[in-house]
C-alpha atoms as one frame of an Amber mdcrd trajectory, in Angstrom:
protein
  22.389  16.387  -2.100  21.395  13.161  -0.344  21.112  14.922   3.005  18.688
  17.520   1.598  16.468  15.237  -0.466  16.225  12.682   2.364  14.665  15.266
   4.690  10.949  15.485   5.376   9.007  18.275   3.662   8.366  20.094   6.936
  12.028  19.914   7.964  13.183  21.348   4.653  10.591  24.139   4.856  11.747
  24.937   8.386  15.398  25.147   7.298  14.416  27.469   4.454  12.560  29.752
   6.878  15.578  29.786   9.224  17.841  30.735   6.266  19.837  27.518   6.702
  18.908  26.585   3.141  17.697  28.636   0.179  14.856  27.548  -2.090  17.313
  27.486  -4.996  19.612  25.094  -3.121  16.728  22.749  -2.366  15.435  22.811
  -5.952  18.919  22.172  -7.381  19.432  19.243  -4.994  16.064  17.831  -6.037
  16.802  18.187  -9.763  20.191  16.512  -9.246  18.515  13.560  -7.496  16.004
  13.266 -10.331  18.727  13.233 -12.996  20.633  10.557 -11.066  17.705   8.223
 -10.360  15.172   8.848 -13.086  16.878   6.562 -15.670  16.335   3.725 -13.164
  12.846   4.391 -11.797  10.989   6.286 -14.590   8.817   8.252 -12.149   8.338
  11.359 -14.289   6.625  12.020 -17.585   7.609  15.715 -17.582  10.334  17.362
 -15.490   9.702  21.106 -15.174  13.350  22.039 -14.715  13.277  25.610 -16.067
   9.974  26.459 -14.417  11.181  25.069 -11.083  14.288  27.272 -11.168  12.254
  30.352 -12.055   9.666  29.599  -9.356  12.416  29.022  -6.779  13.604  32.613
  -7.220  10.040  33.949  -6.931   9.272  31.869  -3.842  12.530  32.904  -2.160
  11.578  36.531  -2.742   8.151  35.941  -1.178   9.763  34.254   1.838  12.236
  37.120   2.246   9.327  39.588   2.123   7.538  37.700   4.927   4.602  36.641
   2.721   4.897  32.909   3.457   5.755  32.837   7.154   2.671  30.718   7.968
   3.031  28.283   5.072   4.256  24.772   5.971   5.306  24.101   2.355   7.163
  27.288   1.360  10.035  26.295  -0.935   9.228  22.568  -0.957   9.454  20.808
  -4.377   6.320  18.761  -5.123   5.379  16.293  -7.860   1.911  16.205  -9.415
   0.193  13.166 -10.915  -0.128  13.692 -14.640  -3.931  13.632 -14.696  -4.071
  16.927 -12.750  -4.021  20.014 -14.983  -1.035  22.361 -14.873  -1.067  25.605
 -16.827   1.544  25.626 -19.583   2.834  22.163 -18.641   1.866  18.956 -20.439
  -0.880  16.915 -18.801  -0.968  13.575 -20.595  -2.879  11.117 -18.377  -0.075
   8.752 -19.503  -2.001   8.275 -22.754  -1.233   8.665 -26.430  -4.615  10.403
 -26.598  -3.289  13.384 -24.590   0.449  13.014 -25.217   0.778  16.641 -26.368
  -2.040  18.278 -24.389  -1.043  21.494 -22.578  -3.806  22.926 -20.335  -4.495
  26.663 -20.259  -5.323  26.620 -16.542  -4.219  25.154 -13.217  -6.244  22.679
 -11.200  -7.395  24.212  -7.916  -5.025  21.974  -5.912  -2.058  23.127  -8.017
  -3.008  26.788  -7.589  -3.309  26.327  -3.819   0.079  24.622  -3.602   1.720
  27.398  -5.614  -0.008  30.049  -3.503   1.491  28.310  -0.450   4.973  28.567
  -1.974   5.420  24.955  -3.092   7.551  24.490  -6.221   6.286  22.214  -9.030
   9.185  19.936  -9.929   7.374  17.761 -12.504   4.448  15.594 -13.594   4.626
  11.944 -12.591   3.668   8.687 -14.250   0.422   6.743 -13.796  -1.651   4.034
 -15.411  -3.343   5.393 -18.529  -6.263   7.603 -17.448  -5.705   6.174 -13.942
  -6.968   2.743 -15.059  -4.746   0.095 -13.504  -2.751  -0.787 -10.433   0.852
  -1.096 -11.650   1.656   1.797 -14.119   2.100  -0.922 -16.765  -0.717   0.592
 -18.861   1.166   3.919 -19.169   1.976   5.045 -22.726   5.331   6.281 -21.350
   6.482   2.978 -19.844   6.224   1.446 -16.404   7.650   2.894 -13.200   9.911
   0.803 -10.942   9.585   0.383  -7.174  12.522   2.054  -5.340  12.523  -0.788
  -2.779  13.144  -3.320  -5.569  13.246  -2.323  -9.236  11.872  -5.717 -10.316
   8.620  -4.980  -8.494   5.758  -2.614  -9.276   5.284   0.620  -7.296   1.523
   0.082  -7.518  -1.014   2.264  -9.242  -2.609   4.133 -10.611  -0.552   6.734
  -8.673   2.615   4.656  -9.079   4.729   7.583 -10.255   3.511   9.695  -7.330
   4.551   7.056  -4.790   7.829   6.052  -6.446   8.961   9.689  -6.802   8.575
  10.343  -3.066  10.061   6.988  -2.063  13.031   7.490  -4.431  13.538  10.987
  -2.965  12.796  12.545  -6.356  10.142  14.676  -4.618   9.449  15.562  -0.996
   5.682  15.111  -1.377   3.348  14.388  -4.264  -0.299  14.492  -5.235  -2.162
  11.456  -6.514  -5.783  10.608  -7.240  -7.715   7.776  -5.617 -10.687   6.150
  -7.376 -10.492   2.705  -5.791  -7.273   2.678  -3.764  -4.987   4.429  -6.251
  -3.241   6.470  -3.540  -3.319   3.956  -0.703  -2.151   0.850  -2.575   0.997
   2.432  -4.116   1.751   4.094  -0.772   1.681   0.638   0.850   3.889  -0.864
  -1.880   6.473   1.940  -1.519   6.485   2.294   2.275   4.798   5.708   2.353
   1.838   7.501   3.892  -0.961   7.871   1.330  -4.089   9.808   2.309  -7.465
   9.630   0.575  -9.610  12.423   2.098 -13.396  12.500   2.435 -15.084  12.949
  -0.941 -15.684  16.662  -1.447 -13.076  18.049   0.968 -10.516  18.540  -1.838
 -11.537  20.182  -5.099 -11.582  17.999  -8.204 -11.547  21.023 -10.524  -8.733
  20.368 -12.993  -8.558  16.633 -12.294  -9.114  14.769 -15.557 -11.801  12.350
 -14.401 -11.964   8.588 -14.407 -15.144   8.163 -12.343 -16.450  11.482 -11.084
 -18.393  10.148  -8.088 -15.376   8.156  -6.834 -12.269  10.218  -7.708 -10.524
  12.157  -4.951  -7.154  13.944  -4.932  -4.854  13.344  -1.979  -1.202  13.531
  -0.843   1.609  10.978  -0.568   4.535  11.606   1.762   7.124   9.947   3.979
   5.328  10.743   7.239   1.875  11.735   8.468   2.923  15.294   9.411   3.930
  16.080   5.816   0.643  14.587   4.607  -1.301  16.811   7.001   0.590  19.899
   5.797  -0.355  19.201   2.180  -3.927  18.280   3.083  -4.485  21.556   4.922
  -3.234  23.526   1.922  -5.295  21.771  -0.765  -8.577  21.179   1.124 -11.513
  23.552   1.525 -14.472  24.776  -0.522 -14.000  25.548  -4.204 -16.856  27.235
  -6.135 -15.453  25.688  -9.335 -16.352  22.190  -8.088 -20.045  21.421  -7.560
 -19.175  18.454  -5.322 -16.976  20.543  -3.015 -18.292  20.745   0.557 -19.050
  24.240   1.806 -16.366  24.583   4.449 -13.736  27.191   3.709 -10.864  25.532
   5.526  -9.973  22.297   7.299  -7.479  22.331  10.198  -5.883  18.935  10.767
  -2.546  19.593  12.511  -4.256  19.718  15.921  -4.848  15.962  15.520  -1.107
  15.216  15.540  -1.363  13.808  19.059   0.539  10.798  20.367  -2.423   9.433
  22.308  -4.920   6.716  21.359  -6.034   5.793  24.863  -9.663   4.547  24.777
  -9.849   4.965  21.000 -12.402   2.470  19.671 -10.983   0.425  16.790 -13.041
  -2.000  14.699 -11.555  -4.732  12.513 -13.997  -6.249   9.993 -13.682 -10.047
  10.112 -14.000 -10.238   6.348 -10.609  -8.572   5.944  -8.915 -11.300   7.955
 -10.797 -14.082   6.180  -9.234 -13.123   2.853  -6.146 -14.875   1.451  -3.580
 -12.713   3.258   0.139 -13.317   2.897   1.406 -14.633   6.212   3.906 -11.760
   6.563   1.091  -9.242   6.150  -1.124 -11.062   8.636   1.696 -11.069  11.209
   2.463  -7.359  10.716  -1.224  -6.478  10.902  -1.768  -8.427  14.129   1.409
  -6.870  15.562   0.030  -3.402  14.728  -3.225  -4.243  16.520  -1.227  -5.406
  19.538   0.709  -2.120  19.500  -2.515  -0.107  19.613  -3.854  -2.242  22.434
  -0.654  -1.637  24.391  -1.143   2.114  23.827  -4.597   1.887  25.413  -6.892
   1.544  22.401  -9.825  -0.862  22.440  -9.804  -3.239  19.463 -12.737  -5.434
  18.452 -13.516  -7.790  15.568 -16.962  -7.358  13.998 -19.023  -8.339  10.949
 -19.178  -6.050   7.916 -20.334  -8.515   5.274 -22.108  -5.807   3.238 -18.787
  -4.871   1.623 -18.430  -8.340   0.083 -19.924  -7.158  -3.212 -18.151  -3.798
  -3.308 -15.738  -4.796  -6.104 -18.551  -5.736  -8.483 -20.452  -2.533  -7.708
 -17.265  -0.498  -8.054 -16.416  -1.803 -11.515 -19.913  -1.276 -12.846 -20.117
   2.303 -11.537 -16.541   3.288 -12.380 -16.646   1.855 -15.913 -20.017   3.477
 -16.618 -18.698   6.866 -15.481 -15.422   6.358 -17.367 -17.332   5.572 -20.547
 -19.221   8.841 -20.180 -16.181  10.928 -19.202 -13.986   9.622 -22.017 -16.593
  10.210 -24.716 -15.133  13.719 -25.186 -11.962  12.310 -26.760 -13.197  11.949
 -30.306 -10.360  13.324 -32.434 -12.273  16.538 -33.181 -11.964  18.971 -30.272
  -8.580  18.139 -28.734  -6.335  15.181 -28.123  -5.002  12.631 -30.594  -6.416
  12.678 -34.136  -5.860   9.864 -36.628  -3.951  10.963 -39.702  -5.771   8.961
 -42.373  -9.557   8.692 -42.390 -12.613   9.051 -44.590 -15.633  10.687 -43.029
 -16.566  11.557 -39.460 -17.368   8.025 -38.316 -13.960   6.741 -39.366 -12.284
   9.736 -37.686 -13.969   8.831 -34.398 -13.173   5.129 -34.663  -9.541   5.508
 -35.722  -8.727   8.320 -33.303 -10.160   6.463 -30.317  -8.852   3.082 -31.478
  -5.301   4.386 -31.921  -5.305   6.899 -29.060  -6.507   4.662 -26.219  -4.683
   1.645 -24.822  -6.165  -1.805 -24.250  -7.219  -1.343 -20.619  -8.984   1.964
 -21.319 -10.863   0.479 -24.279 -11.844  -2.552 -22.200 -13.397  -0.376 -19.502
 -15.137   1.885 -22.019 -16.740  -1.185 -23.595 -17.871  -2.509 -20.217 -19.263
   0.912 -19.325 -21.161   1.159 -22.596 -22.627  -2.297 -21.975 -23.923  -1.583
 -18.463 -25.366   1.775 -19.559 -27.243   0.335 -22.536 -31.047   0.439 -22.365
 -31.388  -3.306 -21.833 -28.835  -3.492 -19.012 -29.120  -0.183 -17.144 -31.579
  -1.443 -14.543 -29.985  -4.876 -14.145 -26.446  -3.556 -13.633 -26.007   0.178
 -13.071 -29.077   0.804 -10.895 -28.452  -2.378  -8.910 -24.829  -1.317  -8.315
 -26.133   2.009  -7.042 -28.393   0.237  -4.554 -25.472  -1.912  -3.339 -23.455
   1.282  -2.935 -26.162   2.687  -0.660 -26.170  -0.511   1.428 -22.370  -0.322
   1.823 -22.556   3.348   2.865 -25.227   2.582   5.451 -23.226  -0.363   6.833
 -20.222   1.898   7.329 -22.390   4.533   9.038 -23.632   1.937  11.498 -20.065
   0.723  12.120 -18.927   4.241  12.976 -21.651   4.533  15.590 -19.569   1.959
  17.500 -15.992   2.698  16.417 -13.785   5.750  15.898 -11.714   4.076  13.171
 -11.563   0.783  11.278  -8.368  -1.119  10.521  -7.491  -3.414   7.643  -4.401
  -4.601   5.805  -3.974  -2.319   2.790  -3.527  -5.243   0.390  -3.395  -9.027
   0.443   0.233  -9.110  -0.680   3.244  -6.836  -1.018   4.296  -5.319  -4.361
   4.144  -7.997  -7.078   6.868  -8.427  -9.656   6.595  -6.294 -12.787   6.382
  -9.339 -15.042   3.535 -10.849 -13.023   0.198 -10.777 -14.862  -2.262 -10.158
 -12.056  -4.740  -7.934 -13.918  -7.461 -10.571 -14.054  -6.511 -12.711 -11.083
  -9.055 -13.677  -8.452  -6.630 -12.506  -5.777  -6.457  -9.000  -7.261 -10.233
  -8.643  -7.049 -10.231  -9.912  -3.455  -7.496  -7.407  -2.611  -9.633  -4.594
  -4.003 -12.320  -5.296  -1.382  -9.925  -3.663   1.082  -9.961  -0.422  -0.934
 -12.926   0.216  -3.214 -15.667   0.168  -0.573 -14.070   3.282   0.955 -14.523
   5.179  -2.326 -18.063   3.908  -2.805 -18.965   5.345   0.610 -16.936   8.552
   0.143 -14.936   7.934   3.331 -11.438   9.124   4.331  -8.662   6.543   4.670
  -4.901   6.383   4.941  -2.250   3.757   4.322   0.748   3.907   6.655   3.840
   1.655   6.770   3.628  -1.096   9.386   6.534  -3.398   8.558   8.207  -5.407
   5.807   7.869  -8.910   4.429  10.581 -11.574   4.267  11.861 -10.054   0.996
  12.182  -6.596   2.546   9.184  -5.107   0.732   6.950  -2.641   2.653   3.571
  -3.558   4.160   0.760  -1.054   4.630  -1.854  -0.643   7.370  -5.128   1.004
   6.304  -7.036   3.242   8.733 -10.599   4.281   7.790 -12.969   6.693   9.514
 -16.404   8.238   9.019 -16.994  11.138   6.641 -14.939  14.140   7.781 -13.271
  11.894  10.369  -9.756  12.734   9.154  -8.698  13.865  12.631  -9.256  10.400
  14.117  -7.227   8.859  11.298  -4.400  11.372  11.752  -4.295  10.817  15.514
  -4.108   7.022  15.132  -1.521   7.227  12.332   0.658   9.706  14.228   0.647
   7.606  17.407   1.601   4.467  15.456   4.280   6.305  13.487   6.007   7.133
  16.771   6.516   3.394  17.297   7.572   2.740  13.670   9.402   5.714  12.112
   9.860   6.023   8.332  12.407   3.694   6.733  14.376   4.744   3.674  14.548
   2.177   0.803  17.754   0.204   1.323  18.518  -0.078  -2.406  18.335   3.703
  -2.995  21.427   5.306  -4.542
């Protein structure tokens, strides 16, 4: 079992195609690993055991008939973040509000994965409605980091990252609104890819902030990430924000060559309060790229200094609007004892939402009110435009930008960092990417003195995924994936 579940997604798919493994064998090994480790890590909200077994038989038949010979994911078990709709399978957003919600349709990304022969193994944990960075706001309890169970796996896609790191899934899908794929990938020693806004359909993603959200993959290496990205990307008529390109081909960028690649490092990132271990690993990564022939340069990008403030105003305003639909009338949690419509609304929302969700709804309502709209929301929009323009100018000079993914490694679960100054500083490294709609990846680049993983973030211009993939692949050759030492 360990030998199978420790493989990369592409290796397992290759063995299935060569008849060295059957889809049923792979699915059974994956379910066995989940049953063994899930009581420790709490990655899953729903495990689709029966469906996975049924789908394994169907996928094996399609493989035997030659229907999936070009698919890089045929027979591979995948985990889906539980804010992405799955037909006939609970989609809870880790909230009491949607604890029993079963969608009648699949999100586009889920349909594309199933069409490619991937097998849904379960729905994974997250912060409630993707609001948080630790999974501690989940109605179903927090997820543990497979590298150290006393530390957080990050968030909001904490279940997505922990499941792959704990070998409870080969790959997973998460959503990234302000670093929610990249930060947990860094904390769990994985590759986490946030694609350009609009390249992956958001149809079926239960939204937090519609202009910032983007679905993306988490995996143990960049090649697996690319395989998933190719399957899920491309135009979708069901999503008005989807770019009109039918297909994106990324595998051609898996080249071990960064000679003369122009790399920019914003000085602001290095001026922040970085842990010394992270600073050392980051500088060592830069040295590695220089030795491979890349040209690295420090430069000023001070426009992103106010990205966190702009991000919270925009994201909370959009969250307030998006979550208005949960009123206890149409679907979702309904209070049992109420008098009149107003009390139904108040009790249902008051009992159905957790503290963090209510806090952001209140902030969103405040900045959208008639007296504050111009002072806050419109001003945040103007700052967003300035940040986007600053990035555009930077990419006239550089192919990619580098930064540490976070200021520190995974904090302890009992650490209250939700309102800390350091947390907001750390978010500067992530949220500006979403504000500008850019692609970015977090890849492992070392470990701290306690053995916890450290992430390197690589950013590129819109639709510049190929440059990111090329840089990540070349670096990965110097630092292959490490399995968590504490894993059973």
